[in-house]
C-alpha positions as CSV (number, residue, x, y, z in Angstrom):
1,M,-37.6,-207.0,-31.6
2,V,-38.7,-203.7,-30.1
3,H,-36.3,-201.9,-32.6
4,L,-38.1,-203.5,-35.6
5,V,-41.5,-202.7,-34.2
6,L,-40.5,-199.1,-33.8
7,H,-39.4,-199.0,-37.4
8,V,-43.1,-199.7,-38.3
9,L,-44.9,-197.8,-35.6
10,A,-42.9,-194.5,-35.5
11,P,-43.5,-193.7,-39.2
12,L,-47.2,-194.6,-38.7
13,I,-47.5,-192.2,-35.8
14,V,-45.7,-189.4,-37.6
15,A,-47.8,-189.9,-40.7
16,R,-51.1,-189.8,-38.8
17,L,-50.1,-186.7,-36.8
18,A,-48.1,-184.7,-39.3
19,F,-49.7,-185.6,-42.7
20,T,-53.3,-186.2,-41.7
21,S,-54.9,-185.7,-45.2
22,R,-52.4,-187.9,-47.0
23,W,-51.2,-190.1,-44.1
24,R,-51.6,-193.4,-46.0
25,F,-49.4,-192.2,-48.8
26,A,-46.9,-190.7,-46.4
27,Y,-46.7,-193.9,-44.4
28,T,-46.2,-196.0,-47.5
29,V,-43.4,-193.8,-48.7
30,M,-41.8,-193.8,-45.2
31,M,-42.0,-197.6,-45.1
32,A,-40.4,-197.8,-48.5
33,T,-37.4,-195.9,-47.2
34,M,-36.5,-198.9,-45.1
35,V,-34.8,-200.1,-48.3
36,V,-31.9,-198.0,-46.9
37,D,-31.0,-201.1,-44.9
38,I,-29.8,-202.8,-48.1
39,D,-26.3,-201.7,-47.1
40,H,-26.5,-204.3,-44.3
41,L,-26.0,-206.9,-47.0
42,I,-22.4,-206.0,-47.5
43,A,-21.5,-206.3,-43.8
44,D,-20.1,-209.5,-42.4
45,P,-22.0,-210.8,-40.6
46,I,-25.1,-209.3,-42.3
47,Y,-26.9,-209.0,-38.9
48,D,-25.1,-208.3,-35.6
49,P,-27.5,-207.3,-32.8
50,N,-24.6,-205.6,-31.0
51,R,-23.3,-203.5,-33.9
52,C,-24.3,-199.9,-34.2
53,S,-25.5,-199.3,-37.7
54,V,-24.9,-195.5,-37.6
55,G,-21.4,-194.8,-38.9
56,F,-20.8,-198.4,-39.8
57,H,-22.9,-199.0,-42.9
58,P,-22.3,-196.7,-45.9
59,L,-25.9,-195.4,-46.1
60,H,-25.9,-194.8,-42.3
61,G,-22.9,-192.4,-42.3
62,A,-22.7,-188.7,-41.6
63,F,-22.8,-187.5,-45.2
64,P,-25.9,-189.6,-46.2
65,I,-27.7,-188.5,-43.0
66,A,-27.0,-184.9,-43.8
67,M,-28.5,-185.5,-47.2
68,Y,-31.6,-187.2,-45.6
69,C,-32.0,-184.1,-43.5
70,A,-31.7,-181.8,-46.5
71,L,-34.6,-183.7,-48.1
72,L,-36.8,-182.4,-45.4
73,A,-36.5,-178.9,-47.0
74,V,-37.7,-180.2,-50.5
75,P,-41.5,-180.5,-50.5
76,K,-41.4,-183.1,-53.3
77,F,-39.1,-185.4,-51.2
78,R,-40.3,-184.5,-47.7
79,Y,-41.9,-187.9,-47.0
80,V,-38.7,-189.7,-48.1
81,G,-36.7,-187.4,-45.9
82,V,-38.9,-187.9,-42.9
83,G,-38.8,-191.6,-43.3
84,L,-35.0,-191.7,-43.6
85,V,-34.5,-189.4,-40.7
86,I,-36.9,-191.4,-38.5
87,H,-34.9,-194.5,-39.5
88,M,-31.6,-193.0,-38.6
89,L,-32.9,-191.6,-35.3
90,L,-34.2,-195.1,-34.3
91,D,-30.9,-196.7,-35.3
92,G,-29.1,-194.0,-33.3
93,I,-31.2,-194.6,-30.3
94,D,-30.5,-198.3,-30.7
95,C,-26.8,-197.6,-30.6
96,I,-27.2,-195.8,-27.3
97,V,-29.4,-198.4,-25.7
């Protein structure tokens, strides 16, 4: 449950602190990046609380994560990149804990 709450709160905090003038738009875009979890639908079982998403699901692999980081350098896609990187960091932390 904490993991899911962090997926909502972390982007909000980043949006408020880093994108103060457009924080609502930034937060909306970052929340929309949660669609990256669609790759969980091809797993069996779809949800396993003990499974580490990073490296298991196709959109949570090393190459996609490198692409998400590259989006940070493109101003037009920065909000998307930030949202995806936050998502992957939270999923990575969840794997450790």
